C-alpha positions as CSV (number, residue, x, y, z in Angstrom):
1,X,2.2,131.3,43.5
2,X,2.8,134.5,44.9
3,X,0.9,137.8,44.5
4,X,2.0,141.0,43.1
5,X,0.5,143.8,45.4
6,X,-1.4,146.0,44.2
7,X,-0.1,149.6,42.8
8,X,-2.9,152.0,43.6
9,X,-3.0,153.3,46.9
10,X,-6.4,152.6,48.2
11,X,-6.2,148.4,47.1
12,X,-2.8,148.0,48.5
13,X,-4.0,149.2,51.8
14,X,-6.6,146.9,50.9
15,X,-4.5,143.9,50.1
16,X,-1.9,144.7,53.7
17,X,-4.8,144.5,55.5
18,X,-5.9,141.0,54.3
19,X,-3.4,139.0,55.0
20,X,-3.3,140.7,58.5
21,X,-6.8,140.2,59.0
22,X,-7.4,142.4,61.7
23,X,-9.9,145.0,62.6
24,X,-7.3,147.3,64.0
25,X,-3.6,147.5,64.4
26,X,-0.8,149.8,65.9
27,X,0.8,151.8,63.3
28,X,4.8,150.7,64.3
29,X,3.2,146.8,64.5
30,X,1.9,147.0,61.1
31,X,4.7,148.7,59.3
32,X,7.2,146.0,60.2
33,X,5.4,143.1,59.4
34,X,4.6,144.9,56.0
35,X,8.8,145.3,55.9
36,X,10.5,142.8,57.5
37,X,7.8,139.8,57.0
38,X,5.8,140.9,53.5
39,X,9.3,142.3,52.4
40,X,6.4,144.5,49.9
41,X,8.8,147.5,50.9
42,X,11.8,148.8,52.9
43,X,11.0,150.2,56.1
44,X,11.3,153.2,55.1
45,X,9.1,153.6,51.9
46,X,6.0,151.4,54.0
47,X,6.1,154.6,56.6
48,X,5.8,156.9,53.4
49,X,2.7,154.7,52.1
50,X,1.4,154.7,55.9
51,X,1.4,158.1,55.9
52,X,0.1,158.2,52.4
53,X,-2.8,156.7,53.9
54,X,-3.3,158.6,56.9
55,X,-2.9,162.2,54.8
56,X,-5.6,160.8,51.5
57,X,-7.9,159.5,54.4
58,X,-7.4,155.8,53.4
59,X,-6.6,155.5,57.0
60,X,-8.2,156.3,60.3
61,X,-4.9,156.9,62.4
62,X,-5.4,157.6,66.4
63,X,-2.3,159.5,68.1
64,X,-2.8,158.9,71.1
65,X,-3.4,155.3,70.8
66,X,-1.2,155.2,67.7
67,X,-3.8,152.6,66.1
68,X,-4.7,152.1,62.5
69,X,-8.2,151.7,61.0
70,X,-9.6,151.1,57.8
71,X,-11.9,154.1,56.2
72,X,-15.5,153.3,56.3
73,X,-15.6,152.6,52.6
74,X,-13.1,150.4,52.6
75,X,-13.7,148.5,56.0
76,X,-16.9,148.1,53.6
77,X,-14.9,146.0,51.0
78,X,-13.0,144.1,53.3
79,X,-16.2,142.8,55.6
80,X,-17.0,142.2,52.0
81,X,-14.6,140.7,51.4
82,X,-14.3,138.1,54.8
83,X,-18.0,137.5,54.2
84,X,-17.3,135.6,50.8
85,X,-14.5,134.2,52.4
86,X,-17.0,132.7,55.4
87,X,-19.0,131.9,52.3
88,X,-16.6,129.4,50.1
89,X,-15.6,128.2,53.4
90,X,-18.6,126.5,54.6
91,X,-19.4,125.8,50.5
92,X,-15.5,124.1,50.5
93,X,-17.3,122.4,53.7
94,X,-20.3,121.0,52.2
95,X,-18.3,119.8,49.6
96,X,-15.9,117.5,51.9
97,X,-19.1,116.5,53.7
98,X,-20.3,114.9,50.9
99,X,-21.0,111.1,52.0
100,X,-19.4,109.9,48.6
101,X,-16.0,110.6,50.4
102,X,-14.6,110.0,53.4
103,X,-13.7,112.2,55.6
104,X,-10.9,114.2,56.0
105,X,-8.9,113.8,59.8
106,X,-6.7,115.8,61.0
107,X,-4.3,114.9,63.8
108,X,-3.8,116.2,66.5
109,X,-1.0,119.1,65.7
110,X,-2.6,119.8,62.6
111,X,-6.2,120.5,65.5
112,X,-4.6,122.0,67.7
113,X,-3.2,124.4,64.9
114,X,-6.8,124.7,62.8
115,X,-8.2,125.6,66.8
116,X,-5.1,128.3,67.8
117,X,-5.8,130.2,64.5
118,X,-9.2,131.4,66.3
119,X,-8.0,133.1,68.5
120,X,-4.1,133.8,67.5
121,X,-3.1,135.6,64.0
122,X,0.6,134.7,62.5
123,X,1.8,138.2,63.5
124,X,0.6,137.4,67.2
125,X,1.8,134.0,67.0
126,X,5.5,135.1,65.7
127,X,5.8,137.5,68.2
128,X,4.8,135.1,70.8
129,X,7.5,132.6,70.1
130,X,10.4,135.0,71.0
131,X,9.2,135.3,74.7
132,X,11.2,132.4,76.5
133,X,9.6,129.6,78.2
134,X,10.8,130.9,81.9
135,X,8.4,134.1,81.7
136,X,5.1,131.9,81.9
137,X,4.6,130.7,85.4
138,X,1.5,129.0,85.7
139,X,0.7,128.1,89.5
140,X,-2.3,126.1,88.8
141,X,-2.5,123.8,86.8
142,X,-5.9,121.8,86.1
143,X,-7.5,122.2,83.0
144,X,-10.7,121.1,84.6
145,X,-11.3,123.9,87.3
146,X,-8.3,126.5,86.5
147,X,-5.5,127.7,84.7
148,X,-3.7,130.8,86.5
149,X,-0.3,132.2,86.9
150,X,1.7,134.7,85.5
151,X,3.4,136.0,82.1
152,X,6.0,138.2,82.0
153,X,4.4,141.2,84.5
154,X,0.6,140.4,83.8
155,X,-1.4,137.8,85.5
156,X,-4.1,135.3,84.0
157,X,-6.5,133.1,84.4
158,X,-8.6,130.5,82.6
159,X,-11.9,128.9,84.1
160,X,-13.1,126.4,81.7
161,X,-15.7,125.9,84.7
162,X,-17.1,129.0,84.2
163,X,-16.5,130.1,80.4
164,X,-14.0,133.3,81.8
165,X,-10.4,134.5,80.6
166,X,-9.1,136.9,82.4
167,X,-5.8,139.3,81.4
168,X,-4.1,142.8,82.7
169,X,-2.1,143.2,79.5
170,X,-2.8,146.5,77.7
171,X,-3.2,145.0,74.7
172,X,-5.8,142.7,75.8
173,X,-8.2,144.9,77.7
174,X,-7.8,147.6,74.9
175,X,-8.2,145.4,72.0
176,X,-8.4,141.8,72.5
177,X,-11.3,141.5,74.8
178,X,-13.9,142.7,71.8
179,X,-12.5,139.9,69.6
180,X,-12.6,137.5,71.3
181,X,-8.4,136.7,70.4
182,X,-5.6,136.1,72.4
183,X,-2.5,138.7,73.0
184,X,0.7,137.7,72.2
185,X,1.0,136.8,76.8
186,X,-2.3,134.6,76.3
187,X,-0.7,132.8,72.8
188,X,3.0,132.0,74.6
189,X,1.1,130.5,77.2
190,X,-1.5,128.3,74.9
191,X,2.1,128.0,73.4
192,X,3.7,126.6,76.8
193,X,0.5,124.4,77.8
194,X,1.1,122.4,75.1
195,X,4.9,121.5,75.8
196,X,3.4,120.2,78.4
197,X,0.5,118.5,77.7
198,X,-1.0,118.8,74.0
199,X,-4.0,116.9,74.6
200,X,-5.5,118.3,77.4
201,X,-4.0,122.0,75.4
202,X,-5.8,121.3,72.2
203,X,-9.0,120.6,74.2
204,X,-9.2,123.4,76.1
205,X,-8.5,125.6,72.9
206,X,-11.0,123.9,70.4
207,X,-14.1,124.0,73.1
208,X,-12.9,128.1,73.9
209,X,-13.9,128.1,69.7
210,X,-16.6,126.2,69.6
211,X,-18.4,128.2,72.4
212,X,-16.5,131.7,71.8
213,X,-20.2,133.0,72.6
214,X,-20.3,131.3,75.9
215,X,-16.8,132.5,77.0
216,X,-16.0,135.6,78.7
217,X,-12.8,137.6,78.5
218,X,-11.8,140.2,80.7
219,X,-9.8,142.3,82.1
220,X,-8.5,142.3,86.1
């Protein structure tokens, strides 16, 4: 079933926000996603809609960082939608775990995708897949002690012992640390690790997701 995009501007913006499911996003990234991935409107029409949203103050736009956010009213609606989704998910999990039926079993690849979705949004995953594997250099490949290396012009370390993830790209330091999610570089690192060590990589991201409060995301 294909859902039709709402016609009212505020409802349309909220509709897009539910799809990207992020607290903030760059203007260029959002308009490209709407035009080329969702195919809601042409790129020119998408730009007009977003500008109209800024002009009518449904969107908060920082011209310096070029980052878009929802205004407080729409953000409240978005938060309520997220909370409702969590309640539905919890209800469904309780239902699936009832003793009258066998528990659903997932294979390794399915578990990997489930845990990965908590750390990497679809847009970031799509962008990461376009980075060449050769751009990722693994210096320390020890899943128990330390994973470190470089990707493009940036460094990264993932320390399972101290529960620390360190990375120095601007997007990670400005936006991802707070939300404890992965930028395009860390996403590509995980993808490369998974191709070589799928079981260990799945265990790693499972631990990060399940113990996220204990993990520290930091810049370098």
